[in-house]
VOSE-789802 format. One record per residue: residue in three letters; z, y, x of N, C-alpha, C in turn. Coordinates in steps of 0.02 Angstrom, whole numbers, plus 50000, padded with zeros to 5 digits. Layout:
// residues N
alaZYXZYXZYX;...
This chain:
// residues 579
unk544355604754738544725599154710545455601154704;unk545735601454646546405603854637546885598254623;unk547495600154620548035595354614548445596854552;unk548645591654518549025592654456549535587154448;unk549915587254395550405582054381550295579454311;unk550565573654299550555570954231551145573654193;unk551145572654128551705574854087552305570254093;unk552195564254118552735559454124553135560754186;unk553795561354182554195562654241554185556654289;unk554215558154353554215552754403554895549454407;unk554875542854413555495539254427555685540454500;unk556325540754512556565541854581556455535354621;unk556185536054681556075530254723556735527354745;unk556815520854740557435517554760557405515854834;unk557965513254860557975511454931557515505654947;unk557325501754896556895496054907556155497854906;unk555985503954888555275505854881554895505154947;unk555185507755000554835507455065554735500355089;unk555255495955089555135489055110554615485455068;unk554605486855003554125483454959553415485854975;unk553315492354986552655494855004552435492255072;unk552905492055120552735489455186552555482055182;unk552915478355139552755471255130552045470455102;unk551855474755056551175474455029550665475755084;unk550805480555128550355481955184550295476055231;unk550855472755245550845466855289550445461155257;unk550535460255191550185454855156549435455755161;unk549185461755148548455462755150548195462455222;unk548605464655271548385464255340548335457155365;unk548735452655335548705445555353547995442755344;unk547635445455294546965442855279546495443555339;unk546615448555381546155449855437546195444355490;unk546775441355501546855436255554547045429455526;unk547005428555461547215422355430546845416255458;unk546205416955471545795411155493545685410955568;unk545995415355606545895415355679546065408555710;unk546625405255689546785398755721546265393355708;unk545865393955655545375388655639544655391055646;unk544565396955676543895399855678543395395455715;unk543625392155768543165387955806542965381655767;unk543365379755716543225373755677542855375255612;unk542725381555597542425383355533541725380155522;unk541295379855573540645376555560540715369455535;unk541175365655564541285358755542541625358555474;unk542115362855463542485362755399542045364755341;unk541555369155353541115371555299540425368455301;unk540325363755347539685360155353539105365155359;unk539165369655408538655374755418538575376055492;unk538135380655509538015382455579538535387455603;unk538655387855669539125392855694538935400055674;unk538285401555674538065408255656538245409855583;unk538125405155538538295406255468539055406655457;unk539425402755496540155402555487540475409255503;unk540155413255546540455419755563540475424455504;unk540065423055452540075427355393540745426955357;unk541115421655367541775420955336542245426355361;unk542175428255425542585433655453542255440455441;unk541595440655448541235447055441541295449955370;unk541275445655320541315447955251541975451555236;unk542515448955263543175452055253543195458955286;unk542925459355345542915465655382542505470955344;unk541905469055320541475473755285541795476255220;unk542055471655180542355473755117542965478055127;unk543365476455179543945480655193543755487655213;unk543225488255254542995494955274542755499055215;unk542395495855170542135499355111542695501255063;unk543185496855056543705497855005544185503455022;unk544345504455086544885509055103544775516255078;unk544205519455091544135526355065544045526454989;unk543715521354961543585521354889544245520454850;unk544665515654870545295514554835545765520454845;unk545725523654903546145529554913545965535154865;unk545325536254854545105541454807545285539554735;unk545175533254717545365531054649546115531854638;unk546515530554689547225531554683547415538854672;unk547075543454707547195550554697547045552654625;unk546525549654596546305551554530546695548254474;unk546825541754480547075537854423547755534654434;unk548055535654491548725532954503548715528054562;unk549105529654613549105525554674549425518754663;unk549965518454625550285511954610549805507554572;unk549465510354523548985506454483548445503454527;unk548175507354573547645504854617547925499954669;unk548555500954689548865496254735548915489354703;unk549135489054641549185482754605548485479654596;unk547995483854581547315481354574547065478254639;unk547205481554695546995478954761547305472154774;unk547955471554761548305465154773548045459754726;unk547885461554664547625456754616546945453954638;unk546515458354663545865456154689545965451454748;unk546455452954791546595448654849546815441754827;unk547255441454777547495434954751546905430954723;unk546475434154685545885430754657545445428054713;unk545345432054765544935429754821545245423854858;unk545905424054867546255418554901546175412054862;unk546225412454796546155406354755545445403754755;unk544955408254756544255406054761544155402054826;unk544425404654882544345401254946544745394754949;unk545305394554914545735388654917545415382654884;unk544955383754837544675378154799543965376254821;unk543765378454881543075376954900543025374654973;unk542505370654986542305368855054541595371055068;unk541305374955022540615377255029540605384255058;unk540075385855095540035392155130540015398255083;unk539555398055034539455403954992540085405854952;unk540405401154916541025403054881541565405454929;unk541585402554989542085404755038541965411955058;unk541335413855068541175420755085541365425455028;unk541235423354966541425427454908542185428454907;unk542565423054917543295423654917543545428054972;unk543255427355031543475431455088543285438855078;unk542735440155045542545447055029543065450254984;unk543285446554933543795449154887544455450254924;unk544625445854971545245446755009545225453055051;unk544665454555082544615460555122544655466855082;unk544465466555018544485472454975545195475254969;unk545695471154982546395473254974546625478055028;unk546225479255081546435483655135546565490855110;unk546295492555052546435499155024547165500155007;unk547565494755006548275495354989548665499555040;unk548445499655102548835503155153548805510755144;unk548215513855137548225521155123548545522755056;unk548495518255007548825519554943549585519654951;unk549845515054991550565515055004550795521355040;unk550415523655088550585529855123550585535755074;unk550085535955029550065541254979550655541154932;unk550865535254911551455534654867552075537254902;unk552145535654966552725537955003552735545555007;unk552165548655020552155555955024552345559054957;unk552125556054902552245558954837552975558254814;unk553335553154837553975551454807554575552254852;unk554495551654917555085551254961555315558154983;unk555965559054993556205565255024555965565655095;unk555875571855119555555572655184555965569655241;unk556615568955234557015566155288556875558655297;unk556585555355246556415548255251555675547055262;unk555275552255256554555551255252554255549055318;unk554475552055373554165550555438554215543255456;unk554815540355455554905533355474554575528655423;unk554575530555359554275526355308553525525855316;unk553195531455327552465531355337552295527755402;unk552735528355452552615524855515552615517255504;unk553095514855465553135507755451552515505455412;unk552305509355362551725507455322551095507455364;unk551015512355407550425512655449550405506855498;unk550995504955525551025499555573550935492755541;unk550985492355474550935485855441550265482555455;unk549745486455470549095483555488549165478955548;unk549525481255599549625477255659550165472055650;unk550695473755613551245469055602550985462855565;unk550605463955511550335458255473549865454055515;unk549425457355553548965453655595549315449655649;unk549845452555679550205449155732550625443255707;unk550975444255652551405438955625551005433355593;unk550395434855570549985429755538549755424455587;unk549675426255650549405421555699549845415355707;unk550495416055723550895409855730550995406255665;unk551075409955610551185406655545550555402655525;unk549975405755532549355402355515549225396455561;unk549395397255625549305391655672549745385755653;unk550355387055634550825381755615550565378055553;unk550325381855504550065378755443549435374755458;unk548975377655496548345374455510548425368155552;unk548945368055594549045362355639549365356455603;unk549735357655549550125352255518549925350755446;unk549505354855415549305353555345548555354855338;unk548305353855278547615355355263547505362955268;unk546945365055295546835372155308546805376255244;unk546665373155187546655376855124547345379555106;unk547865376555136548545379055122548625386255145;unk548215388455192548245395455213548105400055154;unk547625398255112547425402455056547935402054999;unk548215396054988548745395554938549345399954957;unk549515399755022550065404055046549905411355037;unk549285413355052549085420355045549125422554972;unk548895418154926548925419754855549655420554833;unk550095416054857550795416554839551115423054863;unk550945425054925551205431454951550955437254909;unk550315436854888550035442254847550385442854779;unk550515437154747550865437154683551565439954691;unk551905437954744552585440554757552555448154767;unk552065450554805552015457654817551865461554753;unk551445458754709551305462054645551935462554603;unk552315456954600552935457054561553435462054586;unk553525462354652553995467254681553765474354669;unk553115475554674552855482354662552975484454591;unk552865479954543552975481554472553715483054459;unk554165479454493554875480254480555175486354515;unk554925487954574555285492654617554925499354626;unk554265499254631553885505254650553695509254589;unk553915515454583553705519754527553005522554539;unk552675524254484552025527454490552115534754509;unk551685537254551551695544354568551415548454510;unk551745554054493551475558254439550925562854464;unk550795563054528550305567654556549605564954548;unk549145569154527548445567254517547995572754545;unk547415570654568546895575454586546455576454525;unk546235582554514545775583854459545065582054481;unk544645580754431543955579054446543805571954424;unk543205569654439542995562954420542815559054483;unk542745552454474542575548254531541845549154549;unk541725550054613541045551354639540705544654652;unk540405541754599540085535254605539485535354653;unk539035540254649538485540354698538745540854770;unk539275544754779539575545354846539855538754870;unk540185535054825540465528554843539915523554862;unk539375523554822538815518954837538475520754903;unk538385527354915538075529454977538495527755038;unk539145528955033539585527355090539605519855101;unk539635515955048539655508655055539025506055089;unk538445508555067537815506355098537785508355172;unk537995514555187537985516855256538435512755301;unk539035511155276539515507255315539265500155327;unk538985497055275538725490255283538145490255333;unk537695495055328537135495455375537365496655447;unk537935499955455538205501255523538605495355549;unk539065492755509539525487555533539195480755538;unk538695479455497538365472955498538045471555566;unk537635475955594537355474555660537885474755716;unk538415478655706538955478855755539285471955761;unk539405468855703539755462355703539285456455717;unk538635457155700538175451555708537675452655766;unk537745458155801537265459655854537245454355909;unk537825451255922537835446055972537405440055953;unk537385438455889536975432855865536235434855859;unk536105440855835535415442955823535065445455886;unk535475447855934535195451155993535255458655984;unk535545462056034535675469256027535035473356027;unk534505470556055533865474156055533385471756003;unk533605467355958533155464555908532975469855856;unk532385469155824532185473955772532685474255715;unk532985468555697533475468555642534075472955659;unk534355471855719534945475755740534785483255744;unk534245484855779534075491955787533865495155721;unk533515491355679533315494055614533905495655569;unk534395491155568534985492355526535385498255552;unk535465498755619535835504455647535475511055632;unk534805511055638534435517055622534485518855548;unk534455513655505534535514855434535215517655417;unk535735515455452536415518055438536465525455454;unk536135527555509536145534655527535815538755472;unk535235536555448534885540255396535295540555332;unk535565534855311535945534555248536565538855252;unk536935538455308537555542255314537415549755318;unk536855551755349536685558855351536515561455280;unk536115557555243535955559555175536575559555131;unk537015554755142537645554555104538065560755118;unk538095562755182538485568655200538215574855167;unk537555575655167537255581555134537405581555059;unk537385575655028537545575154957538275576854943;unk538725574354985539435575654975539605583054981;unk539255586655023539375593855030539175597854968;unk538755594854926538525598354866538905596254803;unk539335591254809539705588654750540355592454742;unk540525594254680541135598054667541755593954682;unk541765587454666542335583054678542095577054718;unk541985577754783541695572354823542175566654835;unk541905560854852542315555154872542725556854933;unk542405559854982542745562155043542575569455053;unk543085573655057542975580755068542795581755142;unk542155582355156541935582755226542145589255259;unk542255594555220542495600755250543205599855275;unk543615596255237544295594755260544265590055320;unk543825585055316543765580155370543545583455435;unk543165588855429542905592255489543425596655522;unk544005597755489544525601655522544705598255588;unk544845602255639544945599655706545475594255708;unk546055595455675546595590555678546395583955645;unk546055584355588545845578255553545315574555593;unk544815578255617544265575155654544515571655717;unk544925575155757545165572155820545625566255806;unk546035566755754546485561255736546075555055717;unk545555555955678545135550255658544775547155718;unk544535551255763544205548655823544705544855867;unk545315547655873545835544155912546025537555879;unk546005537355812546155531155776545665525655794;unk545035527455803544525522555823544695519655892;unk544915523955938545095521556004545695516856002;unk546185518455961546775514055954546565507455923;unk546095507655874545855501455844545515496955896;unk545125499955941544815496055995545355492756037;unk545855496556058546385493956101546785488456067;unk546915489256002547315484255967546955477455965;unk546315477555952545965471255941545825467456006;unk545795470956063545665467556126546215462456141;unk546845464356133547385459756148547385453856099;unk547185455156037547165449755987546615444756003;unk546085446956037545535442456055545665438756121;unk545965442156169546015439456236546595434556245;unk547205436756226547795432656241547795425756208;unk547615425156143547615418356114547125413656150;unk546545416156171546075411856207546345409856276;unk546625414756312546915413256377547465408056372;unk547885408756322548455404056314548225397056296;unk547685396356257547485389756234546975386256279;unk546685389756327546225386456373546585381156414;unk546275375356426546605370156466546765372556536;unk547315370056563547515371956631547005369456682;unk546615364456664546115361656709545565366656726;unk545495372056686544995377056700545175381256761;unk545805380956781546035384856838546365391456819;unk546235393856759546555400156737546845399656667;unk546665394456630546965393456564547695391456569;unk548085393056516548805391756517548995385456479;unk548515382056447548625375456419549145375056364;unk549205380156323549715380156269549395377956203;unk549825375456158549585373456092549435379656050;unk549105378355993548935383755948549555387555924;unk550095383755909550705386855884551055390955938;unk551105388155998551425391756053551035398156070;unk550375397656068549965403656081550115408956029;unk550175406955966550345411755913551025414855923;unk551505410955944552185413455956552195418356015;unk551785417156065551765421756123551475428456104;unk551015428556056550705434756034551095438155979;unk551535434455944551915437255888552325443455906;unk552615443955967552985450155984552575456455976;unk551915455855978551495461755967551655464855899;unk551655460655846551805463155779552535464955769;unk552985460955797553695462255788553895468855821;unk553635470155881553795476355915553525482355876;unk552935481655847552665487055806553125488655747;unk553405483355717553855484355660554485488155680;unk554775486355737555395489455758555285496255792;unk554655498055802554505504655832554565510255781;unk554495508655716554485513955665555095518555667;unk555725516055670556285520755673556315524655739;unk556075521555793556045525255857555555530955851;unk554975529555820554485534755809554785540655770;unk555165539055717555435544355673555865549155714;unk556275546555759556705550955800556285555155849;unk555805551855881555395555455929554975560855894;unk554685558955837554255563755802554645569555774;unk555265568255752555685573555725555835578855778;unk555885576555840556035581255894555415584355926;unk554905580255936554325582555974553685583255934;unk553655580455875553055580855834552605574855842;unk552185573355792551765567355794551225567655848;unk550995573655867550505574155921550775571355986;unk551385573456003551695570956065551835563456061;unk552035561156002552175554055994551535549856001;unk550975552455976550335549055985550155548556059;unk550245554056095550095554056167550535548956203;unk551185548856186551645544156217551435536956203;unk551245535556140551035528856123550415526756162;unk549935531156170549335529556207549495528356281;unk549965532056308550165530956378550485524056386;unk550905522056338551215515456341550685509956337;unk550185510856293549645505956288549275505356355;unk549145511156387548795511056451549205507156503;unk549855508256504550295504556551550275497056536;unk550275495356470550255488356451549625484856475;unk549055488056466548425484956487548355484956563;unk548565490256596548525490456669548975485056699;unk549585484456672550025479156696549775472256678;unk549455471756620549205465256597548675462356642;unk548325466656680547815464156726548115459356777;unk548755460256793549085455756841549585451056809;unk549615450956742550105446656707549735441656662;unk549345437456694548945432556656549035425456683;unk549555424256723549615417656755550165413356725;unk550525415856674551055411856643551155414256571;unk551395409756528551485411456457551975417256449;unk552525417356488553025422656480552725429556497;unk552235429556541551925435956559551525438756500;unk551215434356461550845436756402551335439556350;unk551935436856348552445439556302552625446756322;unk552715447856387552875454556412552315459456394;unk551695457156405551125461456388551105462956313;unk551255457956272551255458856199551775464056178;unk552375463656209552915468356191552715475456210;unk552455476456270552255483156292551705485956247;unk551195481956234550645484356193550875485456121;unk551315481256096551575482256028551955488756021;unk552345490556072552715496856070552245502756070;unk551735502556114551265508056117550835508756055;unk550575503156031550155503355971550565505355911;unk551195503055908551635505055853551745512555852;unk551875515555909551965522855912551325526555893;unk550765524055917550125527355902549955526755828;unk549995520755800549845519855730550315523755685;unk550955524155705551445527855665551295535255663;unk550995537855715550865545055719550275547155676;unk549805542655664549175544555632549265547155561;unk549645543755516549695546355448550055553055444;unk550535554255488550885560755488550405566355507;unk549965565055556549475570055575548975571355518;unk548765566055484548285566855429548625570355370;unk549205567955350549555570855292549715578155304;unk549885579955366550045586855381549455591455382;unk548845588655378548245592855384547825593055321;unk548005589255269547595589155208548035590755148;unk547735593255093548115594355032548375587855003;unk548925588254964549215582154936548735578554891;unk548275582154858547805578954812547285574754848;unk547255575154915546765571354953547105566254999;unk547755565154989548115560655035547825553755036;unk547705550754977547455543954975546775543255008;unk546305547654990545635547355018545645548655093;unk546045553455116546065555255187546365549455228;unk546895546355203547185540755239546725534555235;unk546355534055180545865528655175545325529355228;unk545095535555239544595536755290544885535355359;unk545525537155370545835535855435545905528355447;unk546085524555396546125517355403545435514455417;unk544915517355385544235515155398544055516155471;unk544255521855500544095523155570544425518055616;unk545025515855598545335510455637544935504055632;unk544695502555570544295496555560543645496855600;unk543345502755603542745503355643542905501955717;unk543485504355739543695502955808543775495455821;unk544085491855775544165484655784543485481055781;unk543025483555739542365480455735541985481255800;unk541985487355827541655488655891541985484455946;unk542645484155945543005480155994542805472855991;unk542785470155931542595463155922541905461755950;unk541425466255935540745465255958540695465856034;unk540995470956063540935472156135541295466756175;unk541905465056155542285460056192541965453156184;unk541715451656124541365445356115540765444856161;unk540385450256168539805450356213540015449556286;unk540555452956306540795452556375541015445456391;unk541405442456347541655435756360541095430656362;unk540585431656319540015427056318539605427756382;unk539495433856405539075435056465539415432856529;unk540085432756529540445430956590540715423756588;unk540545420056536540815413256528540475408456577;unk540795402756587540525397456628540475391156586;unk540015386656602539915380656563540265374756596;unk540715371456558541075365556581540965359956530;unk540625354656552540495349056506540075351056447;unk539625355856457539185358056403539505363056356;unk540125365256371540485370056328540585376556367;unk540435382256336540535388756368541275390556368;unk541545391956427542255393556435542325400656461;unk542725404956427542845411756453543175411456521;unk543005416156563543285416356631543815421856636;unk544215421356689544715426556702544385433256715;unk543795433056746543425439256758543265442656691;unk543055438856642542905441656576543525444556542;unk544085441056549544715443556519544915450256550;unk544835450756616545045456956650544565462756633;unk543925461256627543455466556605543645468956535;unk543845464356492544055466156424544655470856426;unk545135469356468545715473756474545525480656502;unk545045480856547544805487256574544465491356520;unk544075487956477543745491456422544265494556376;unk544805490856362545335493556320545665499556353;unk545755499256419546055504856456545615511056451;unk544965510056457544495515756451544535518756381;unk544575514456329544635516956260545275521056251;unk545815518656281546455522256277546405528956312;unk546055529056369545965535456405545575540356361;unk545065537956326544695542256280545145544856224;unk545575540456198546055542656147546535547856172;unk546745547256235547205552156264546865559056269;unk546245559156290545875565556294545845568856225;unk545675564856174545645567556107546325570156083;unk546855566356098547525568256076547755574756109;unk547565575756172547775581956206547435588056175;unk546865587256143546515592856112546745594056040;unk547185589856014547455591055947547835597655946;unk547775601655893548125608055891548885607155895;unk549205611555932549935611355936550255614355874;unk549895618955842550165622155782550235616955727;unk550805616955693550945612155640550965615655573;unk550565613455524550595616355458551275615055426;unk551375618355368552025617755335552185610555319;unk551695606755296551825599955276552075595955335;unk551765596855394551965593055452552675595055473;unk552835601455467553515603555483554015600055438;unk553855599255375554305595755329554365588455348;unk553805585255371553835578255389554275577155449;unk554335582155492554725581355553555475581855538;unk555665584455482556375585355467556695578555456;unk557165576655499557485570155493558165570555460;unk558375576455440559015577155405558985583455363;unk559475584355319559475590355276559555596655318;unk559925596255373560005602055416559335604055447;unk558955598955470558295600455497557845603455445;unk557885600955383557475603655329557635610955315;unk558285612655315558475619655304558225624055360;unk558255621555422557995625355478557245626455471;unk556895621155449556175621655440556005626955388;unk556395627055332556275632055280556395639155307;unk556905639855349557045646455377556475648855422;unk556195644055462555635645955505555015647655464;unk554905643855410554315645055369554345651855335;unk554945654155319555015660555283554715666355322;unk554685665555388554405670955429553645671055427;unk553335665755401552605665255402552325663955333;unk552675665555280552425664055214552835667455160;unk552955663855106553315666555049554045664355049;unk554465668755025555175667055017555445670854957;unk555995668654931556295671854873556775667054839;unk556895668354774557355664054736557035662054670;unk557255656254644557055654054578557635655554531;unk557505659354477558025661654432557925658754362;unk558485657554327558465655054259558475660654208;unk558535658754144558525663754090559105668654095;unk559675666454121560255670754127560275674554193;unk559755673954231559735677254296560075673454351;unk560365667654334560715663554384560205659554426;unk560355658354489559895654454531559835647254506;unk559245644354514559105637554493559005633254555;unk559425628154563559375623654620558875618054605;unk558545615454657558085609754653557515610954605;unk557295617154599556685618654561556085617154606;unk555565614654576554965612954614554525619154619;unk554395621454680553975627254692553345624954728;unk552775626654699552135624354726551695630354743;unk551375630054800550915635254824550195632854814;unk549785636754778549105634954763548635640254791;unk548105637954827547655642854858547105645054810;unk546655649154834546135652054791545645646854764;unk545625640954796545175635754772545515630954723;unk546135632354705546495628054660546815622054694;unk546825622054760547125616454797547855617954814;unk548265612654813548955613554832549005614754907;unk549305620354927549365622054997550065620755024;unk550535618954981551215617555001551665616854941;unk552255613854952552745613054898553425612154928;unk553945613954891554625613054914555095613154854;unk555725611554866556255611954816556715617754834;unk556935621454784557395627054798558075624354819;unk558415628154860559075626154885559605627354831;unk560225625954849560775626654801560865633754776;unk560675638754816560735645654794560085648254763;unk559625643454748558985645354717558455647754765;unk558615648254829558135650954877557605645754894;unk557015648254911556465643954932556085647454987;unk555695643755025555265646655076554655642055084;unk554065645055086553445641255093552995644655144;unk552745640755192552265643555240551565643755209;unk551145647855237550445648255213549985646555272;unk549435642955259548975641155312548555647055337;unk548455652055293548055657955313548185663455263;unk548025669655282548105675255237547595674755180;unk547795677255121547355677055063547755676554999;unk547405676554943547755676154878548015669054864;unk548615668654835548915662254817549255662954750;unk549405657254720549805656954659550425652854674;unk550995655554656551635651954662551835649554593;unk551945643054586552145640154522552815636754530;unk553275637854482553935634754486554085631154421;unk554445625654427554645621754368555315618554383;unk555745618254332556395615054338556585611954272;unk556905606254273557115602754213557615606954174;unk557505607654109557965611354066557845618754063;unk557315621154096557175628254096556505629554062;unk556315635754060555725637954024555075635454055;unk554515637954028553865635654053553735638254123;unk553155636054150552965638054218552925645654224;unk553145648254281553045655354296552585655754357;unk552115660454355551635661054410551725667954443;unk551645668054508551655674354544551045674754588;unk550575678954571549975679754611550115684854666;unk550015682954727550215687354782549765686154842;unk549895689654896549495688954957549965687755016;unk549715683555063550105682255123550115688555166;unk550615689055209550645694655256551175699755238;unk551405699855176551935704355155552585700455153;unk553105702755188553725699055193554215700555137;unk554015704555087554465706055032554605699754992;unk555245698254976555395692154939555065692054870;unk554855686254848554555685254782555005680654742;unk555355683554692555785679554649555385676854590;unk555505670654572555155667354517555635666454459;unk555515670054405555955670054347555685665054296;unk556045659554287555815654354241555865656354168;unk556185661954153556255664054084555635667954061;unk555195669654108554615673754091553995669354085;unk553605670054031553015665954022552425668454063;unk552335665554122551755667454162551805674354191;unk552395676254214552485682854245552055683354308;unk551695688954313551265690154372551565695654414;unk551655694054478551975698754524551505700054582;unk551415706054602550995707654660551455709654717;unk551435705654770551885706954827551535711354879;
């Protein structure tokens, strides 16, 4: 799968691009927790059974899981901004469908369309990689990645306030309005990336992955209702294994697969995705436990007796802290790298959950727990896209980040199922109503701590070696970028870009392409025309250079391992140089 550009020049990203993309991420993440404040009332509101009402939440989760890798790949092929707008448009349509109905089936359809918008988050990360200078890229991707938690955290108090004082359908009108605003801002501010992956969309691969995910996530989310040992649950889980194995074999034979499994199997990508699942588990535990603890009546002996709105406000610091963690992450990652930052984030989460075991007796204590967990989850989420982007070719950024977002969603799905089962099994009956106990809440926190410990083990096994792309992401200033280029020159290609008159050409785009036609690195030449590019491994490569106002592309076919400088003369039509 190779990488190319369009003939249309890219517009320069403005200072508003990152906030607008982050806002889009927050808007789509809101869909995941929009109905949490009214979830217990859904059977009555929709005139259905509690078991059927859970489909209103399950449908959003399933469609979001399916959409993330598919929309990421479509963005790589046909334009990330275009697919971002499409995702937001589908969300708006779904919100309006839900806003105009009190019936179960149309509500499920609307919620399914809303969940489809989750693909906007990997698309936003891909746009940032394609357009932003490397000194801004780390903190920007951190903010976009954290928007999943920021949106979910901030939606709780806002949705509680709306649900408590107005008709619950106002939640969907508000969501549609936010979606329209996000579409308008994206059209005005965000330029389309000129970068495209070659190939066609793998429709059989998309259908196979969708079927496998649905067969896997459906029993995970409904197992509590159906019974974990029921033939339906076990049959669907077994079917998912078969379908996903067949899908994997098919993807390995396709020239342009939906998900490049060979890339996904790289140690750094594989461990990062597995760690993402653990972080997803940890994130959802606090979202399930604290609101229930805060709203339980004080007469239970352990409930804190707070209103729906106050409970939302106590949990809101979780999202706010994640938002403000992004610039902190950028500084830490620039100095120590995203692997170390991920480990630090997981350690902070572990401290938050361990401390939270003894901080459940007052509302202010839940705020402290929310702040600690928000800081840790923010650092961990911020590290994930940098690790993924640094390990995959640019032509696979959207699909790779889509898969990473999917792994987080799988973590939250497993968390929801396991914690729901724990709270149900440890509940006590008061007046004919099942009430969660403090014992169940503490077991839930212990489960989250175990998940974080698993994530820490995975993070410690991440390779310390950083590819060229990751080195560029760590550069937080132009001086750092120059130092990174100097270090790379010792392990790859270096030289100058020259014009027709032999003079050096500044800010020429130099791209490194491997034997498979994939982009292995890219950089801009310095003021004196010099460039430096690292190589992931020895072998044949093509160096391509382009600059505005100069001649056609010049190519230099060469091999890694030779330190002789390779100058790229833009006045020569396809000059071939053997280094």
